[in-house]
GULUMTI-665452 format. One record per atom (N, C-alpha, C): residue in one letter; residue number from 1; x, y, z. Coordinates in steps of 0.02 Angstrom, whole numbers. Atoms other than C-alpha are relative to their C-alpha. Last residue first. Layout:
% GULUMTI-665452
 res   n      X      Y      Z
   A NUM      X      Y      Z
...
//
This chain:
% GULUMTI-665452
 res   n      X      Y      Z
   X 360     45    -46    -36
   X 360   -972    749   -429
   X 360    -35     45    -51
   X 359     26    -55     41
   X 359   -888    593   -498
   X 359    -47     44     40
   X 358     70      4     18
   X 358   -797    490   -369
   X 358    -21     60    -41
   X 357     36    -62    -13
   X 357   -608    488   -371
   X 357    -72     -7    -24
   X 356     30    -24     62
   X 356   -543    310   -363
   X 356    -41     62     15
   X 355     73     -5      2
   X 355   -436    291   -209
   X 355    -23     25    -68
   X 354     24    -12     69
   X 354   -257    240   -173
   X 354    -76      0      2
   X 353     69     20     15
   X 353   -166    244     -5
   X 353    -18     20    -71
   X 352     33     26    -59
   X 352      9    252     74
   X 352    -73    -17    -12
   X 351     73    -12     -2
   X 351    118    269    -80
   X 351    -30    -29     63
   X 350     11    -70    -18
   X 350    308    288    -78
   X 350    -74     18      7
   X 349    -13    -13    -71
   X 349    331     98    -71
   X 349     -6     73     22
   X 348    -58    -44     -7
   X 348    245     72   -240
   X 348     12     18     73
   X 347    -60     39    -15
   X 347    132    -82   -243
   X 347     61     45     11
   X 346      4     25    -69
   X 346    -25     24   -230
   X 346     63    -38     20
   X 345     -6    -57    -46
   X 345     25    119   -388
   X 345      1    -24     73
   X 344    -70    -20      2
   X 344     54    -43   -484
   X 344     13     59     47
   X 343    -38     50    -35
   X 343   -115   -105   -427
   X 343     74     17      1
   X 342     11    -10    -72
   X 342   -200     57   -479
   X 342     40    -50     41
   X 341    -40    -57    -22
   X 341   -121     44   -651
   X 341     -7     10     75
   X 340    -69     24     -3
   X 340   -196   -130   -671
   X 340     47     56     21
   X 339     -7     46    -57
   X 339   -369    -65   -625
   X 339     72    -23      7
   X 338      5    -40    -61
   X 338   -355     82   -746
   X 338     11    -44     62
   X 337    -63    -39     -6
   X 337   -293    -28   -889
   X 337      0     40     65
   X 336    -53     46    -21
   X 336   -436   -150   -859
   X 336     67     35      8
   X 335     14     15    -70
   X 335   -559     -5   -867
   X 335     53    -49     27
   X 334    -21    -54    -44
   X 334   -475     55  -1027
   X 334    -13    -14     74
   X 333    -51     22    -47
   X 333   -478   -108  -1125
   X 333     11     50     57
   X 332     31     45    -48
   X 332   -644    -77  -1215
   X 332     50    -23     52
   X 331     12     67     27
   X 331   -562     71  -1299
   X 331    -32    -43     55
   X 330      8     55    -48
   X 330   -543    258  -1274
   X 330    -19    -65    -34
   X 329    -26     62     29
   X 329   -477    370  -1412
   X 329     -8    -60     45
   X 328     -3     -6     73
   X 328   -502    525  -1308
   X 328     33    -62    -29
   X 327     44     49     32
   X 327   -538    462  -1132
   X 327     -3      9    -75
   X 326     30    -35     57
   X 326   -387    551  -1058
   X 326    -42    -51    -38
   X 325     -1     35     64
   X 325   -357    462   -892
   X 325    -34     44    -53
   X 324     62     -4     38
   X 324   -316    569   -741
   X 324      9    -34    -68
   X 323     -9     22     69
   X 323   -183    536   -611
   X 323    -68     -3    -34
   X 322     63      9     35
   X 322   -175    633   -447
   X 322     16    -22    -72
   X 321    -12     12     70
   X 321    -33    629   -322
   X 321    -67    -16    -33
   X 320     48     37     39
   X 320    -57    705   -151
   X 320     22     -5    -73
   X 319    -13    -13     70
   X 319     70    761    -22
   X 319    -44    -47    -41
   X 318    -21     56     43
   X 318     -8    752    149
   X 318     17     27    -69
   X 317     33      3     65
   X 317    -26    876    292
   X 317     26    -59    -40
   X 316     67    -27     -7
   X 316     13    880    478
   X 316    -40     -2    -65
   X 315     33     31    -58
   X 315    169    773    495
   X 315    -71     26      9
   X 314     18     71     11
   X 314    232    808    318
   X 314    -33    -34     59
   X 313    -13     31    -65
   X 313    227    998    343
   X 313    -23    -73     -4
   X 312    -57    -36    -28
   X 312    243   1086    174
   X 312     20    -29     68
   X 311      9    -23    -69
   X 311    134    962     80
   X 311     63     38     22
   X 310    -52     16    -49
   X 310    150    950   -109
   X 310    -17     29     69
   X 309      7    -54    -49
   X 309      0    943   -226
   X 309     47    -18     58
   X 308    -19      9    -70
   X 308     43    836   -376
   X 308    -14     63     40
   X 307    -10    -63    -34
   X 307    -18    810   -554
   X 307     12    -13     74
   X 306    -18      5    -71
   X 306     -5    662   -672
   X 306      8     71     28
   X 305    -25    -64    -24
   X 305    -95    661   -840
   X 305     10     -5     75
   X 304      4    -15    -71
   X 304   -114    491   -922
   X 304     28     69     15
   X 303     67    -24    -17
   X 303   -153    456  -1104
   X 303    -11     12     75
   X 302     24    -60     34
   X 302     16    440  -1188
   X 302    -65     29     26
   X 301    -52    -44     27
   X 301    130    311  -1108
   X 301    -26     67    -23
   X 300    -47    -19    -52
   X 300      8    220   -994
   X 300     52     51    -24
   X 299     36    -36    -53
   X 299   -133    218  -1120
   X 299     50     27     51
   X 298     15    -67     26
   X 298    -15    170  -1262
   X 298    -36     42     52
   X 297    -61    -39      6
   X 297     57     25  -1162
   X 297    -13     71    -24
   X 296      8    -67    -30
   X 296   -114    -37  -1110
   X 296     60     45     -9
   X 295     60    -33     26
   X 295   -128   -190  -1222
   X 295     -6     73     24
   X 294    -17    -63     33
   X 294     52   -239  -1183
   X 294    -59     39    -27
   X 293     17      3     71
   X 293      3   -420  -1148
   X 293     21     63    -38
   X 292    -48     44     33
   X 292     96   -424   -982
   X 292    -13     -4    -75
   X 291    -69    -22     -7
   X 291      3   -272   -919
   X 291     47    -43    -41
   X 290    -10    -70     16
   X 290   -175   -293   -982
   X 290     72     24      7
   X 289     37    -25     58
   X 289   -227   -475   -994
   X 289     20     71    -21
   X 288    -13     39     60
   X 288    -96   -554   -881
   X 288    -31     32    -62
   X 287    -71     -6     17
   X 287    -98   -418   -749
   X 287     16    -37    -65
   X 286    -14    -68     23
   X 286   -287   -406   -751
   X 286     73      7    -22
   X 285     26     -5     69
   X 285   -306   -595   -738
   X 285     15     68    -30
   X 284    -45     41     42
   X 284   -193   -600   -585
   X 284    -22      4    -73
   X 283    -62    -36     11
   X 283   -289   -455   -507
   X 283     47    -39    -46
   X 282     13    -58     42
   X 282   -456   -542   -532
   X 282     64     38    -16
   X 281      9     25     69
   X 281   -391   -707   -464
   X 281    -12     58    -48
   X 280    -66     20     24
   X 280   -327   -617   -308
   X 280     -5    -25    -72
   X 279    -36    -62     18
   X 279   -496   -531   -288
   X 279     70    -16    -27
   X 278     28    -26     62
   X 278   -586   -699   -297
   X 278     36     63    -22
   X 277     59    -41     -9
   X 277   -470   -771   -165
   X 277    -24     27    -67
   X 276    -17    -70     -7
   X 276   -351   -910   -216
   X 276    -64     41      8
   X 275     -2    -39     61
   X 275   -423  -1083   -188
   X 275     24     71     15
   X 274     46    -56      5
   X 274   -379  -1189    -38
   X 274      6     32    -69
   X 273     62     26     28
   X 273   -299  -1361    -25
   X 273    -54     52     -6
   X 272     51      4    -53
   X 272   -169  -1291     93
   X 272    -65    -31    -25
   X 271    -24     46    -51
   X 271    -29  -1332    -31
   X 271    -51     -9     57
   X 270      6     68     28
   X 270   -129  -1250   -171
   X 270     22    -51     52
   X 269     72     18     -2
   X 269   -151  -1094    -65
   X 269    -10    -70    -27
   X 268     20     11    -69
   X 268     37  -1088    -33
   X 268    -73    -21      5
   X 267    -24     66    -21
   X 267     80  -1112   -217
   X 267    -22    -16     71
   X 266     37     50     38
   X 266    -31   -966   -268
   X 266     22    -71     19
   X 265     69      5    -25
   X 265     39   -858   -129
   X 265    -38    -56    -36
   X 264     -4     23    -70
   X 264    223   -891   -171
   X 264    -71    -11     28
   X 263     -4     72      2
   X 263    186   -875   -357
   X 263      3    -30     70
   X 262    -65     30      6
   X 262    134   -697   -323
   X 262     -4    -76     -4
   X 261     -7     24     69
   X 261    -36   -623   -360
   X 261     67    -36    -10
   X 260     61     36     21
   X 260    -93   -600   -179
   X 260      2    -22    -73
   X 259      4     69    -25
   X 259     84   -557   -122
   X 259    -58    -39    -30
   X 258     62      2    -39
   X 258    101   -404   -232
   X 258    -12    -72     21
   X 257     -5    -55    -48
   X 257    272   -359   -304
   X 257    -60     -1     48
   X 256    -37     18    -60
   X 256    278   -532   -381
   X 256     14     59     46
   X 255     30     57    -37
   X 255    140   -501   -507
   X 255     35    -12     67
   X 254     20    -22    -68
   X 254    206   -329   -556
   X 254    -28    -56     42
   X 253     73      2     -9
   X 253    299   -407   -702
   X 253    -17     21     71
   X 252     24    -64    -27
   X 252    481   -351   -705
   X 252    -76      1      7
   X 251    -23     -5    -70
   X 251    545   -530   -724
   X 251    -26     63     33
   X 250     40     47    -39
   X 250    439   -547   -881
   X 250     19      5     74
   X 249     67    -27     -3
   X 249    518   -391   -953
   X 249    -45    -45     42
   X 248      1    -51    -52
   X 248    690   -458   -905
   X 248    -68     34      5
   X 247     -7     31    -66
   X 247    660   -618  -1003
   X 247     -3     52     55
   X 246     65     30    -19
   X 246    592   -525  -1154
   X 246      4    -30     70
   X 245     15     64     33
   X 245    751   -422  -1158
   X 245    -68    -25     22
   X 244     -4     60    -41
   X 244    753   -240  -1104
   X 244    -15    -63    -42
   X 243    -67     29      3
   X 243    794   -102  -1227
   X 243      5    -64     40
   X 242     -5     44     59
   X 242    609    -67  -1254
   X 242     68    -34     -4
   X 241    -34    -29     57
   X 241    596      1  -1077
   X 241     10    -50    -57
   X 240    -72      3     -4
   X 240    470    -89   -965
   X 240     33     30    -62
   X 239    -25      1     69
   X 239    290    -28   -977
   X 239     76      0      2
   X 238     53     23     44
   X 238    199    -64   -814
   X 238     24     -9    -72
   X 237     20     66    -23
   X 237    347    -53   -694
   X 237    -52    -31    -48
   X 236    -54     46     20
   X 236    419     92   -795
   X 236    -17    -72     21
   X 235      8     14     72
   X 235    251    179   -777
   X 235     53    -48    -24
   X 234     61     40      8
   X 234    259    163   -587
   X 234     -9    -19    -73
   X 233    -15     68    -21
   X 233    439    223   -583
   X 233    -60    -46     -9
   X 232    -44     31     50
   X 232    396    376   -687
   X 232     16    -72     18
   X 231     41     18     59
   X 231    250    418   -573
   X 231     42    -36    -52
   X 230     44     55    -19
   X 230    361    411   -418
   X 230    -42    -24    -59
   X 229    -38     62     -5
   X 229    497    515   -500
   X 229    -45    -59     16
   X 228    -20     10    -69
   X 228    377    653   -552
   X 228     31    -70      6
   X 227    -22     66    -25
   X 227    352    714   -728
   X 227     26      1     72
   X 226    -65     30     -8
   X 226    241    815   -670
   X 226     30    -10    -70
   X 225    -11     59     42
   X 225     96    936   -681
   X 225     71    -25      8
   X 224    -47    -10     53
   X 224     70   1052   -533
   X 224      9    -65    -40
   X 223     -7     62     37
   X 223    -77   1068   -415
   X 223     45     12    -60
   X 222     12     -6     72
   X 222    -42   1222   -309
   X 222      9    -69    -32
   X 221     72     -2     13
   X 221    -56   1233   -120
   X 221    -16     10    -73
   X 220     43      4    -58
   X 220    130   1271   -103
   X 220    -73      9    -20
   X 219     18     69    -14
   X 219    243   1227   -250
   X 219    -51     -7     56
   X 218     33     29     58
   X 218    258   1401   -326
   X 218    -25    -70     13
   X 217     70    -19      4
   X 217    291   1480   -157
   X 217    -36    -34    -58
   X 216     16     12     70
   X 216    455   1386   -134
   X 216    -74     13    -11
   X 215    -12    -61     38
   X 215    513   1463     30
   X 215    -14     -7    -74
   X 214     39    -56    -26
   X 214    434   1330    139
   X 214      8     63    -42
   X 213    -40    -44    -42
   X 213    507   1193     29
   X 213    -43     59     22
   X 212    -18    -66     27
   X 212    377   1072    -34
   X 212     44     38     48
   X 211     18    -56    -43
   X 211    379    889     23
   X 211     23     65    -32
   X 210     19    -57     42
   X 210    381    753   -110
   X 210    -24     59     42
   X 209    -10      8     72
   X 209    385    604     11
   X 209    -26     63    -36
   X 208    -68    -15     19
   X 208    406    649    196
   X 208     15     -7    -74
   X 207    -28    -60    -32
   X 207    249    563    256
   X 207     73     10    -18
   X 206    -23     11    -69
   X 206    197    432    128
   X 206     27     65     30
   X 205    -70     21     -7
   X 205    101    484    -27
   X 205     20     -5     73
   X 204    -32    -34    -57
   X 204    -88    490    -42
   X 204     70    -29      7
   X 203    -52     38    -33
   X 203   -150    443   -216
   X 203     30     41     57
   X 202    -33    -42    -50
   X 202   -310    503   -297
   X 202     46    -43     41
   X 201    -19     30    -63
   X 201   -361    411   -456
   X 201     33     52     44
   X 200    -63    -19    -30
   X 200   -452    477   -609
   X 200     10    -37     67
   X 199    -10     34    -64
   X 199   -590    447   -735
   X 199     69     16     29
   X 198    -63     36     -5
   X 198   -606    580   -871
   X 198      7    -33     69
   X 197    -29     -5    -67
   X 197   -786    632   -909
   X 197     63    -42      4
   X 196    -68    -22      0
   X 196   -813    637  -1096
   X 196     32     11     68
   X 195     -4    -73      1
   X 195  -1003    633  -1097
   X 195     72     26      6
   X 194    -32    -26     60
   X 194  -1015    451  -1150
   X 194      8     75     -2
   X 193     52    -34     38
   X 193  -1144    400  -1020
   X 193     31     37    -59
   X 192    -20    -61     33
   X 192  -1027    269   -950
   X 192    -59     31    -37
   X 191     61    -41      3
   X 191  -1112    140   -840
   X 191     15     67    -32
   X 190    -10    -70    -16
   X 190   -977     12   -877
   X 190    -66     37     -4
   X 189    -29     -6    -67
   X 189   -971   -178   -875
   X 189      9     73     21
   X 188     44     30    -51
   X 188  -1092   -205  -1020
   X 188     27      9     70
   X 187     13     70     14
   X 187   -997    -82  -1131
   X 187    -41    -28     59
   X 186     65     23    -24
   X 186   -981    106  -1146
   X 186    -11    -73    -19
   X 185     39     30     54
   X 185   -797    149  -1167
   X 185    -63    -33     27
   X 184    -33     47     43
   X 184   -737    248  -1018
   X 184    -49    -29    -51
   X 183    -43    -35     47
   X 183   -815    406   -950
   X 183     37    -47    -46
   X 182     37    -40     48
   X 182   -894    333   -793
   X 182     49     37    -45
   X 181    -25    -67     12
   X 181   -785    204   -709
   X 181    -39     36    -55
   X 180     58    -35     29
   X 180   -892     55   -660
   X 180     19     71    -21
   X 179     33     46     46
   X 179   -748    -66   -626
   X 179    -58     34    -36
   X 178    -39      1     62
   X 178   -652     80   -550
   X 178    -33    -46    -52
   X 177     11    -64     35
   X 177   -789    106   -421
   X 177     37      1    -66
   X 176     66      4     32
   X 176   -784    -79   -374
   X 176    -15     64    -39
   X 175     -6     48     55
   X 175   -597    -62   -344
   X 175    -66     -7    -36
   X 174    -36    -28     57
   X 174   -619     97   -243
   X 174      4    -47    -59
   X 173     42    -11     58
   X 173   -756     30   -130
   X 173     36     25    -62
   X 172     61     39      7
   X 172   -658     47     31
   X 172    -40     20    -62
   X 171     54    -23    -42
   X 171   -488    128      7
   X 171    -65    -36    -18
   X 170     61    -14     38
   X 170   -354     22    -74
   X 170    -56     21     47
   X 169      0    -68     28
   X 169   -191     41     23
   X 169    -64     17    -38
   X 168     24    -46    -51
   X 168   -216   -112    134
   X 168     -7     71    -27
   X 167     71     14    -12
   X 167   -200   -232    -13
   X 167    -31     52     47
   X 166     39    -27     56
   X 166    -34   -151    -61
   X 166    -75    -10      9
   X 165      1     44     58
   X 165     23   -195    116
   X 165    -35     36    -58
   X 164     59    -21     39
   X 164     54    -56    241
   X 164      3    -38    -66
   X 163    -16    -22     69
   X 163    174   -152    352
   X 163    -64     21    -36
   X 162     36     32     55
   X 162    104   -158    529
   X 162     23     27    -67
   X 161    -27    -24     64
   X 161    212   -121    680
   X 161    -33    -40    -56
   X 160     23     40     56
   X 160    129   -135    852
   X 160     29     31    -63
   X 159     -2    -23     70
   X 159    209    -68   1011
   X 159    -29    -52    -48
   X 158     37    -62      9
   X 158    175    -78   1198
   X 158    -10     18    -74
   X 157     71     13      3
   X 157    225   -261   1206
   X 157    -42     63    -10
   X 156     37    -12    -61
   X 156    405   -221   1164
   X 156    -75     -9     -9
   X 155     16     58    -41
   X 155    516   -204   1013
   X 155    -41     20     61
   X 154     47    -22    -52
   X 154    544    -84    868
   X 154    -23    -61     40
   X 153    -34     -7    -63
   X 153    696   -149    774
   X 153    -43     25     57
   X 152     -4     66    -32
   X 152    591   -215    631
   X 152     34      4     67
   X 151     67     21    -20
   X 151    544    -36    585
   X 151      1    -67     37
   X 150     23    -44    -54
   X 150    725     22    585
   X 150    -68    -23     26
   X 149    -40     15    -59
   X 149    792   -126    485
   X 149    -20     43     60
   X 148     23     62    -32
   X 148    648   -110    363
   X 148     39    -15     64
   X 147    -39     57     23
   X 147    693     71    325
   X 147    -23    -62     39
   X 146    -63     15    -33
   X 146    552    185    374
   X 146     38    -54    -39
   X 145    -38     35     51
   X 145    398    273    307
   X 145     71     -9     25
   X 144    -70    -18      5
   X 144    278    320    446
   X 144     32    -40    -56
   X 143    -33     22     61
   X 143     91    325    472
   X 143     74     21      5
   X 142    -24    -50     47
   X 142     34    343    651
   X 142     25    -34    -63
   X 141    -33     28     59
   X 141    -70    242    774
   X 141     19     56    -48
   X 140    -15    -49     52
   X 140   -119    289    952
   X 140     34    -36    -57
   X 139    -49     16     51
   X 139   -199    185   1088
   X 139      9     58    -49
   X 138    -40     59    -15
   X 138   -300    186   1248
   X 138     48    -21    -55
   X 137    -24      2    -69
   X 137   -373    361   1252
   X 137     48    -58     12
   X 136     54     12    -48
   X 136   -385    375   1063
   X 136     30     -5     71
   X 135    -23    -17    -67
   X 135   -271    448    930
   X 135    -59     -6     48
   X 134     50      3    -54
   X 134   -292    375    757
   X 134     33     18     66
   X 133     59     31     29
   X 133   -198    405    593
   X 133    -57      0     51
   X 132     50     36    -41
   X 132    -65    527    651
   X 132    -56    -29    -43
   X 131     64    -34     10
   X 131     75    571    530
   X 131    -54    -40     35
   X 130     58     39    -21
   X 130    251    521    583
   X 130    -63     44    -10
   X 129     60    -40    -17
   X 129    403    590    492
   X 129    -56    -47     19
   X 128     52     36    -37
   X 128    579    522    475
   X 128    -57     48     17
   X 127     59      8     42
   X 127    688    598    338
   X 127    -54    -41     34
   X 126     -4     65     32
   X 126    850    570    433
   X 126    -60    -14    -44
   X 125    -53     -5     49
   X 125    858    757    469
   X 125     16    -67    -32
   X 124     25    -22     64
   X 124    687    736    548
   X 124     56      5    -52
   X 123    -25    -67     14
   X 123    760    633    689
   X 123    -23     20    -69
   X 122     31    -45     48
   X 122    681    480    771
   X 122     37     66     -6
   X 121    -53    -52      0
   X 121    790    355    862
   X 121    -18     54    -51
   X 120    -32      2     66
   X 120    661    223    809
   X 120     58     50     -4
   X 119    -10     70     21
   X 119    597    178    983
   X 119     37     -5    -67
   X 118    -58     26    -35
   X 118    621    357   1044
   X 118     17    -70    -24
   X 117    -59    -33     28
   X 117    501    418    911
   X 117     64    -25     33
   X 116    -12     28     67
   X 116    373    289    963
   X 116     62     30    -31
   X 115    -26     67     -9
   X 115    390    341   1146
   X 115     16    -33    -67
   X 114    -69     -6    -25
   X 114    370    525   1102
   X 114     33    -68      9
   X 113    -41    -17     58
   X 113    217    483    998
   X 113     73      6     21
   X 112     -3     59     44
   X 112    141    392   1147
   X 112     44     15    -61
   X 111    -47     47    -29
   X 111    185    536   1264
   X 111      8    -62    -43
   X 110    -68    -28      5
   X 110    102    664   1151
   X 110     51    -50     27
   X 109    -23     10     68
   X 109    -53    555   1133
   X 109     71     25    -10
   X 108     22    -51     48
   X 108    -69    554   1321
   X 108     25    -17    -69
   X 107    -48    -53     15
   X 107    -44    393   1416
   X 107    -31     51    -46
   X 106    -16    -11     70
   X 106   -182    288   1490
   X 106     49     58     -8
   X 105     45    -46     35
   X 105   -174    243   1673
   X 105     22      9    -72
   X 104     41     33     50
   X 104    -85     86   1735
   X 104    -49     45    -37
   X 103     69      8    -23
   X 103    -23    168   1896
   X 103    -47    -30    -52
   X 102      9     -7    -73
   X 102    166    159   1883
   X 102    -71    -15     22
   X 101    -28     57    -36
   X 101    200     90   1709
   X 101    -13      3     75
   X 100    -48    -25    -49
   X 100     81    214   1627
   X 100     25    -59     42
   X  99     27    -43    -52
   X  99     -7    122   1486
   X  99     57     23     46
   X  98    -21      8    -70
   X  98     42     40   1323
   X  98    -33     50     47
   X  97     59     19    -39
   X  97    -54     32   1158
   X  97     15     -5     75
   X  96    -20      4    -70
   X  96     68    120   1041
   X  96    -63    -14     41
   X  95     50    -10    -52
   X  95     46     94    854
   X  95     30     -8     70
   X  94    -34     10    -64
   X  94    158    113    702
   X  94    -48     18     56
   X  93     41    -28    -54
   X  93     73     90    534
   X  93     35    -18     65
   X  92     23     41    -57
   X  92    210     60    407
   X  92    -52     40     40
   X  91     49    -30    -46
   X  91    268    122    237
   X  91    -23    -49     53
   X  90     67     27     11
   X  90    430     61    155
   X  90    -48     30     51
   X  89     43      7    -59
   X  89    600    147    140
   X  89    -68    -27    -21
   X  88     70    -22      7
   X  88    717    115     -6
   X  88    -38    -12     65
   X  87     19    -41    -59
   X  87    901    101     42
   X  87    -70     28     -6
   X  86      6    -71     20
   X  86    936     38   -136
   X  86    -17     47     58
   X  85    -22    -17     68
   X  85    989   -146   -133
   X  85      1     75    -14
   X  84    -67     28     14
   X  84    986   -195     51
   X  84     26     24    -68
   X  83    -50    -37    -40
   X  83    841    -78     92
   X  83     71    -24    -18
   X  82     -5    -67     28
   X  82    739   -149    -51
   X  82     50     44     38
   X  81    -38      4     62
   X  81    777   -327      6
   X  81     10     69    -31
   X  80    -69     15    -18
   X  80    719   -288    183
   X  80     44     -3    -63
   X  79    -28    -61    -28
   X  79    561   -205    119
   X  79     74    -10     18
   X  78     -7    -48     54
   X  78    520   -354      8
   X  78     35     63     25
   X  77    -59     21     39
   X  77    554   -470    155
   X  77     12     45    -59
   X  76    -61    -13    -38
   X  76    437   -372    267
   X  76     62    -19    -41
   X  75    -14    -71      5
   X  75    305   -374    130
   X  75     62     20     40
   X  74    -23    -14     68
   X  74    313   -564    114
   X  74     19     74     -7
   X  73    -68     26      6
   X  73    299   -586    301
   X  73     31     16    -68
   X  72    -43    -44    -40
   X  72    147   -472    305
   X  72     73    -23     -4
   X  71     -9    -61     39
   X  71     67   -569    161
   X  71     44     50     37
   X  70    -49     15     52
   X  70     97   -732    256
   X  70     13     62    -43
   X  69    -66      8    -32
   X  69     10   -663    410
   X  69     54    -13    -52
   X  68    -22    -66    -23
   X  68   -136   -601    304
   X  68     69     -4     31
   X  67    -24    -34     60
   X  67   -152   -770    217
   X  67     28     69     18
   X  66    -62     33     21
   X  66   -162   -856    386
   X  66     29     35    -61
   X  65    -53    -18    -47
   X  65   -290   -730    449
   X  65     67    -31    -19
   X  64    -23    -68     17
   X  64   -396   -750    292
   X  64     57     21     46
   X  63    -38      5     62
   X  63   -406   -937    325
   X  63     29     67    -20
   X  62    -62     36    -16
   X  62   -458   -909    506
   X  62     44     -6    -62
   X  61    -43    -45    -38
   X  61   -586   -775    459
   X  61     67    -33     15
   X  60    -28    -49     46
   X  60   -662   -886    325
   X  60     50     46     36
   X  59    -44     37     46
   X  59   -683  -1028    450
   X  59     33     48    -49
   X  58    -63     17    -33
   X  58   -749   -913    587
   X  58     49    -36    -47
   X  57    -15     68     21
   X  57   -882   -835    476
   X  57     68    -19     27
   X  56     58     42    -15
   X  56   -961   -679    551
   X  56     12    -73    -17
   X  55      1     13    -72
   X  55   -794   -588    558
   X  55    -57    -47     19
   X  54     66    -14    -29
   X  54   -783   -607    370
   X  54      3    -18     74
   X  53      6      1    -72
   X  53   -621   -598    270
   X  53    -72     16     21
   X  52     61     39    -13
   X  52   -609   -646     87
   X  52    -12     -7     75
   X  51    -18     61    -35
   X  51   -429   -578     88
   X  51    -60    -46     13
   X  50    -64     27     23
   X  50   -444   -439    -42
   X  50     14    -69     30
   X  49      8     28     67
   X  49   -629   -410    -11
   X  49     65    -32    -24
   X  48     48     55     -7
   X  48   -606   -387    177
   X  48     -9    -35    -67
   X  47    -34     63    -16
   X  47   -448   -287    138
   X  47    -48    -58     12
   X  46     30     57     37
   X  46   -545   -151     44
   X  46     29    -68     21
   X  45    -43     31     50
   X  45   -508    -11    168
   X  45    -34    -61    -31
   X  44     50     21     48
   X  44   -598    112    279
   X  44     36    -27    -61
   X  43     -8    -25     69
   X  43   -462    116    411
   X  43    -57    -26    -43
   X  42    -32    -65      6
   X  42   -467    102    600
   X  42     -3     31    -69
   X  41     28    -45    -50
   X  41   -585    -39    644
   X  41     28     70     -5
   X  40     66    -21     23
   X  40   -542   -126    480
   X  40    -32     48     50
   X  39     -7    -48     55
   X  39   -360   -131    531
   X  39    -67     27    -23
   X  38    -25    -63    -28
   X  38   -402   -211    698
   X  38     10     53    -54
   X  37     55    -34    -35
   X  37   -510   -342    613
   X  37     22     66     30
   X  36     45    -30     50
   X  36   -371   -386    491
   X  36    -55     39     35
   X  35     43     50     31
   X  35   -251   -412    637
   X  35    -43     35    -53
   X  34     71     -5    -12
   X  34   -113   -286    673
   X  34    -36    -61    -30
   X  33     38    -39     49
   X  33     68   -339    673
   X  33    -72      7     22
   X  32     53     35     37
   X  32    175   -395    820
   X  32    -31     47    -52
   X  31     67    -14    -25
   X  31    337   -312    869
   X  31    -52    -37    -41
   X  30      5     -2    -73
   X  30    520   -365    855
   X  30    -69     12     28
   X  29     45    -56    -13
   X  29    534   -424    675
   X  29    -17      0     74
   X  28     40     10    -60
   X  28    683   -537    636
   X  28    -39     64     14
   X  27     -8    -51    -52
   X  27    752   -540    461
   X  27    -46    -15     58
   X  26     63    -19    -32
   X  26    785   -680    338
   X  26     11     50     55
   X  25     11     32    -65
   X  25    950   -674    244
   X  25    -67     21     28
   X  24    -29    -36    -56
   X  24    937   -621     62
   X  24    -14    -38     65
   X  23    -43     45    -38
   X  23    900   -751    -72
   X  23     35     35     57
   X  22    -71    -18     -5
   X  22    753   -659   -144
   X  22     38    -53     38
   X  21    -28     20     64
   X  21    579   -711   -204
   X  21     75     11     -1
   X  20    -37    -49     39
   X  20    521   -705    -25
   X  20     22    -30    -67
   X  19     44    -55     18
   X  19    392   -788     85
   X  19     34     49    -47
   X  18     51     26     46
   X  18    483   -955     90
   X  18    -47     55    -22
   X  17    -21     -7     69
   X  17    631   -861    164
   X  17    -51    -25    -49
   X  16    -32     58     32
   X  16    541   -847    327
   X  16     19     14    -72
   X  15     28     -4     67
   X  15    510   -686    422
   X  15     36    -52    -42
   X  14    -50     13     51
   X  14    550   -736    600
   X  14    -34      0    -68
   X  13     26     37     57
   X  13    430   -652    718
   X  13     55    -10    -51
   X  12    -17    -26     67
   X  12    508   -600    882
   X  12    -28    -46    -53
   X  11    -38     49     39
   X  11    416   -653   1039
   X  11     13     26    -70
   X  10    -71    -13     -9
   X  10    366   -506   1147
   X  10     43    -48    -41
   X   9    -23    -60     34
   X   9    190   -504   1080
   X   9     74     11      6
   X   8    -52    -30    -42
   X   8    153   -685   1125
   X   8     29     61    -35
   X   7    -61     34    -21
   X   7     12   -657   1146
   X   7     24    -47    -55
   X   6      4     71     15
   X   6   -115   -545   1060
   X   6     67    -33     18
   X   5    -68     24      6
   X   5   -133   -376   1140
   X   5     -2    -75     -8
   X   4    -18     53    -45
   X   4   -308   -314   1105
   X   4     72    -21    -12
   X   3    -42     47     37
   X   3   -325   -147   1021
   X   3     23    -53     48
   X   2    -59     22    -36
   X   2   -470    -64   1113
   X   2     39    -49    -43
   X   1    -21     70     11
   X   1   -593     30   1008
   X   1     62    -15     39
//
């Protein structure tokens, strides 16, 4: 696949304040993002369903493209705000599509990675790691977790910087798989056969997150039960501490961590005279019915088992997080709880992908 260069690539993108819930200064992004079609050519992801995208329908594709651009702006501003308040890094796809300046021939993958590393002043002692996603003759893309100021500072027509949106993290078919999760309460929306199978999610963490020490034999190639900081933060997002006020609990809703359920998106679609996408409506309903209502608090607090497999080389391997639902005491709410949990996981900046584990 050839990644087409969409003009004007050298023009900086101003991330507008209308895309943010914050009052921080807007930031300037130096490289273009990927299109939905380009992402789909590289990653088996659910973004067609998330954005109602269809290459066969020009009208739908154009509307989806506008929403995609706005979602990218929203994610950039989130990343900028997180850096300003806590130095939190966010995940990006970093791509190199340039050629040899002298004769126009394709560059080697090694040279492309070297150019990307030079563009971010790459050093491992700063916690920078790139993990290859695709390496073809005419382009290379890697996963990386960077501060927004570093990612936005990548400039030039050779480079593409794509925030890994929560929408982009759902692997193809995962949401539909969760809707039919075997093992949960047997109702009209589930094909459970009641044999006690525990549904679960597989989560790939960003390069450099939860890396095992080479000399720590206990952590290498062994699934270990947590508590883990990432898991604790996700649960805190879903079940705010009891000491918080009602107002702060509402403020901590996951709605505004995800563009497609945010007030910014809902207002923008209304202004365009368009309806929110079907997937957006589903997520909004899930948040209201299962997270904000507190129906899943017991599930999240007592019926989840988190385990982790830590990578030793973050550029060649991945650290994996696995969460399993205990179906003992299951209820008709469990599928909704699983879906809502998956959205909170996808919204976490230490996560690069989420997938429902298929039963074997």
